[in-house]
N, C-alpha and C positions, 0 to 999 in steps of 0.2 A: 227336730223332735216334734212329735204328735201327740194331739190329746184327742181324748174321746169326748164326744158330745151326744146330745140326744139328735142332732141333725146330721150325725156321722164325723168322722175323722175330719179334723181342720188342722191346717199349718200355723204354728205360732208364728206371727210377723217378726222381722228382726227390728229391734228397736236399738235406735241410738240415741243415748242420752246427751243430753246438749247441756253444759253449766253442771255446776256443782261437784260433789265429789264421785268418783269413781265406785262402781260397786267392789264389794269385797272380792279379791281374785281377779278383778278385771283389770286390764292395762289401760295405763292412761292415755288418752288421745292426742298425739303428738302432730296431729296436722299433716297426716299423709306421710309419717315417716321421719320428718324433718326434724332434726334438735334445735329447739330454741336456743338462742343466742346466749351464751353466757352473760353474768353482769346485767343485773336490772331484771325489770319484769318482762315477762313473754309478751312481744308485740310493741314495747316501747320504742322509743327513737334511739338509732344508733349512735353512738359517738364518733366523731369525724376522726379519720386516721390521719395522724399528724406526719406529713411526709420527713423522711430523713434527710437533711441537707448533707449535701457533699461538699466537704468545702476543697475546691481546687485552687490553685494559684495562678495567676495568669502569667504567660510566657511574655515578659516585657522586652526582650532582646530583640525580637523581628519587628515589633511594636515600634521601639525607638528608632531602628535602622529605617524603616519606613518613612517616619516622620522625616528624619534627617536628611534622606534623599529627597523628600520633597522640599523642604526647605533651600536645599542646595539647588534645586532644578529651578524653582521661582527666582532665586537671587541670580542666576547665571541668565534667566530669561529678562527679567527686569534692568541687569547691568546691561545687557547686549542691546535691549532697546534704548536707554537711556544714552548708551555711546553712540548709536546709529542716529539717533533723532534730537540730539542735543544742538544749541548751534554751534557751527562748525564740524558736526559729524557728519558720516557718509550719508546717512538719511536725508539728510537736506540739501534742497537743490543750490548752487551756488550763488543765486540771488539771493536766498535766505541768508547763506554765510556772510555776504557781502554787507546784508542790512543790519545784521549783528555786530559789525564793527563800530567800536565808540568812535563818535566823530565824522564818520565817513557822510559824504553828501552825494545822494543820487539825484541826478539831473533827469527828471521825467519827460522834458520837453522832447518834442520829434525835431532831432537834428535833422538838418540837410546832409544829403551825400554826393551831390554833383561833383564831378571832377572839372578842375579849371587850371589853367598858367597863370592865373592871378594872384595877388595876395588877397587875404580873405579878412575880414574884421569879426573877432571871436566875442561872444559875451564873457566868456570866462578867462580868467588868467592865472594858470596856463589854460587853455581851451582842452575841452573834454570831447569834443565833437562837431562836426559840422561841415561844409562844403571844404575840399581840399584837393592836392595837387593829384594829378595823375600818377605820380611817381610818390611811393613812401619811403620813408627812411628806413635804411637796413636796421632790423633790429632782430640780429641773431647774438646778443648777449654785448652790444657795442657799447663802450663807454666814450663818448665825446667829450673833450676838454673844451669845447666851446658852443655857444649856443647854437641852436639847429633850427631850420625854418618851421614854423607851427602847421604849415600847409602839408609837410611832408609826413610829420608826425602824427597828424589828425588820420593820414590814411594808414599809418600803422596800427592806430589805435583800433580802426575798423579791421585790420586784420586779427585784432585780439591779443595784442601785444601791450604791455604795462610799461609806461614812461615816467621812469624817475626824475625829478628836477630838482636841483638845491641852488641857494644862493651862490653866487660866486666867491663870497668871502667865507663859506662854510669850511672850519678847520680843515686841514688836510687828512687827520686820523679819521674824520667823520666821513671825508667823500671818501676813504678808501674801504670803510664798511659797507657804504652804500656799492660801490663798485663789486666787491665782493659777494653780494647779492645778483650782481648784474652779469658779471664776465661770463661769457661761453655759453649763456642760457638762452633757449631759443623765444623768441616774442618778449624780450627783455631789452631796454637801451636806457640810458642816462643821459642828462646834460645839464650845463648850468643855466639858469634861467634869471633874467634880471628882474627886479621889481617885486619878488615873491614877499608876500606878508608874514609868511612863517619860514623857517629854515629849509624845510623839504617839503616837497609837494608831489604826491603821487597820481598818475592818472590812468584810468582805462577807459573805453568808450561810455560816456554817461556816468561815471564815477570819479572822484575826487576825494583825497585824504591828505590833510596836512600836518605834520607834526613838528616839535621842536628839534629832534636829534635822531641819529642815525641808530640809537639804540632802542626806539621805541616796538615793542612788539607786535603792534599793529601793523608794521611794514609787511612782516612777513604774512600775516593774515590778510592784508589786501592781496600782495602777489599770488598766494595760494588760492583764494577765491575767484580771482578775475583774469589772471594771465589765461590765455586761450579761450575762456569762458566767454568772456564778453566779445568774442568776434562776433561781428555782423555777416562774415563769409564762411564761417566754419573753420574747424581746425586744421584744414588742410591750404589753408590762407597762406601765401608765401612772407616771410620776412627777409628773405635774401633777394639779392640782385636791385636793391633800391639806392637811393642816395646816400651817398656817404661824406658828401662834403658839408660844412658849416657855414654858420652865416643866417642874417635874417630874411632873405628874399629865396623863394620857391625857384626851381628850375625853369628857365624858358621852355619854350616847345623844342627849339632846337638842341639845348642841352639834354632834354628828356630823349628825344630820339634817338641819340647816343647811346642810350641805356637799354633800348629796346631789346637787344638779344640777352639781357640780364634777366629775362625771364619775368616782366612784370605781367602784373594782372589787375583789372578794374577792382 
């Protein structure tokens, strides 16, 4: 729209009214066409929108199964470790298993290993190591019914044999129980022994166990731990072809020579 003035026609400027009530017939200013939010005054803080919670139940089946499998796995691993590494278990060395036998004596002294045809005086009775005869006592599960020479028995112990000795007056049923552990078993032999301070004494190289009767469970433990393992010459050392004679004296050189074809080794 234009108006006339003395200075000529002029254009009326557009006037934007801020605040107050809008003129009659005029549309209210809506701030760029935006509709003010409902509820509350225009420009005021908006109410936070409360999130809608969706209640979803957990699927406990797979979780319980996972936990159960984990518990079983841990149990199996734990039991296997205990079984392997407990005293007497496969994971223990034979020396550890031997040391775990109640009442066993381990003689840690450095025993001599020289060969001789002479009789030898031993510190232990029965002896558990030391110089010995060139000839071992045959130890292929032999049950001798009379004393045998210590010098031959020590050579057998050097080869990894276990020697069971018992008092000559041990009841026959007890002797039979001992014999059942020995008969036919490689690197095992037994004989009566005079002067024992216990009814039964077991020997391996450097080890000894004395018990009161043939039912003692430690007898089996001793054999299991030390037979073959206590060998100073390895598991292939022979037990056959040795002396089978009884008595208290070792074979002479001439007697030993007669056994040379029996496969004797040092």
